[in-house]
C-alpha positions as CSV (number, residue, x, y, z in Angstrom):
1,M,28.7,-16.4,-13.2
2,K,27.6,-18.7,-16.0
3,L,26.3,-21.3,-13.6
4,I,24.4,-18.7,-11.5
5,E,22.8,-17.3,-14.6
6,E,21.7,-20.7,-15.8
7,R,20.3,-21.7,-12.5
8,A,18.4,-18.5,-12.2
9,A,17.0,-18.8,-15.7
10,R,15.8,-22.4,-15.0
11,N,14.1,-21.4,-11.8
12,E,12.3,-18.6,-13.6
13,A,11.2,-21.0,-16.3
14,L,9.8,-23.3,-13.7
15,F,7.7,-20.6,-12.2
16,R,6.6,-19.5,-15.7
17,E,5.3,-23.1,-16.3
18,V,3.3,-22.9,-13.0
19,N,1.8,-19.6,-14.1
20,E,0.7,-21.1,-17.4
21,R,-1.5,-23.6,-15.4
22,I,-2.8,-20.8,-13.2
23,E,-3.8,-18.8,-16.2
24,E,-5.7,-21.7,-17.7
25,L,-7.8,-21.9,-14.5
26,H,-8.5,-18.2,-14.6
27,E,-9.5,-18.4,-18.2
28,R,-11.9,-21.2,-17.5
29,A,-13.5,-19.1,-14.8
30,D,-13.7,-16.2,-17.3
31,D,-11.7,-13.9,-15.0
32,R,-10.2,-10.6,-16.1
33,T,-7.4,-10.7,-13.6
34,G,-5.4,-13.6,-12.2
35,T,-3.2,-14.2,-9.1
36,F,0.2,-15.4,-10.3
37,V,3.4,-16.5,-8.6
38,C,6.5,-14.5,-8.9
39,E,8.7,-15.8,-11.7
40,C,12.0,-14.7,-10.1
41,A,15.2,-16.6,-9.7
42,D,14.7,-17.4,-6.0
43,D,13.3,-21.0,-5.9
44,G,12.0,-20.3,-2.4
45,C,10.0,-17.2,-3.3
46,L,6.3,-17.5,-2.5
47,E,5.2,-14.0,-3.6
48,R,1.9,-13.7,-5.4
49,F,0.3,-10.8,-7.1
50,D,-2.6,-9.9,-9.4
51,V,-2.0,-9.3,-13.1
52,P,-4.6,-8.5,-15.7
53,L,-5.0,-11.6,-18.0
54,A,-4.5,-9.4,-21.1
55,T,-1.1,-8.2,-19.6
56,Y,-0.1,-11.7,-18.8
57,E,-0.9,-12.8,-22.4
58,E,1.3,-10.0,-23.7
59,V,4.2,-11.2,-21.5
60,R,3.7,-14.8,-22.6
61,N,3.9,-13.8,-26.3
62,D,7.6,-13.1,-25.8
63,P,9.7,-15.9,-24.3
64,H,12.2,-13.4,-22.9
65,L,9.6,-11.7,-20.7
66,F,8.7,-12.7,-17.1
67,V,6.6,-11.2,-14.3
68,V,8.2,-10.7,-10.9
69,A,7.5,-9.0,-7.6
70,P,9.0,-5.5,-7.2
71,G,12.6,-5.8,-5.9
72,H,13.0,-9.4,-7.3
73,E,14.7,-8.2,-10.5
74,L,18.2,-9.6,-11.2
75,P,20.1,-6.8,-13.0
76,E,22.8,-9.2,-14.0
77,I,20.4,-11.1,-16.3
78,E,17.3,-8.9,-16.9
79,R,15.9,-5.4,-17.2
80,S,12.6,-4.0,-16.1
81,V,10.4,-3.1,-19.0
82,E,7.1,-2.4,-17.3
83,N,5.8,-1.7,-13.8
84,G,2.3,-2.7,-12.8
85,P,0.6,-2.5,-9.4
86,G,2.5,-5.1,-7.4
87,Y,4.5,-6.6,-10.2
88,V,7.3,-5.9,-12.7
89,V,7.7,-7.2,-16.2
90,V,11.4,-8.0,-16.9
91,R,13.2,-8.9,-20.1
92,K,16.2,-11.3,-20.2
93,V,19.3,-9.6,-21.4
94,S,21.9,-12.2,-20.5
95,L,22.6,-14.4,-23.5
96,I,22.5,-17.5,-21.3
97,A,19.2,-16.5,-19.6
98,A,17.7,-15.6,-23.0
99,R,18.7,-18.9,-24.5
100,I,17.2,-20.9,-21.6
101,A,14.0,-18.7,-21.7
102,E,13.6,-19.6,-25.4
103,E,14.3,-23.3,-24.9
104,T,11.8,-23.7,-22.0
105,D,9.1,-21.5,-23.5
106,P,5.8,-23.4,-23.0
107,R,4.4,-21.7,-26.1
108,P,6.8,-22.5,-28.9
């Protein structure tokens, strides 16, 4: 289980990094909403959804929070804390996943 949790957390961190770059583009364009990629554990996931930039900023202020498509939550490592139109905000509850989320936070 430990290896699965670690791999899932690293995949999610990679997608979080991609979304950081996407957010920068939306901010430059002075958008209020951005289209982001799912930050789930599935490295083959191509889901995209719109998230208000203010909501995305709130998520990024906590390294344990990620945005995923509905149904992409992994109850073994995370819990849903907010549902938006077409996305879910999840919090890492697994100690392994939480540690990796902290270590890979692009906003230390």
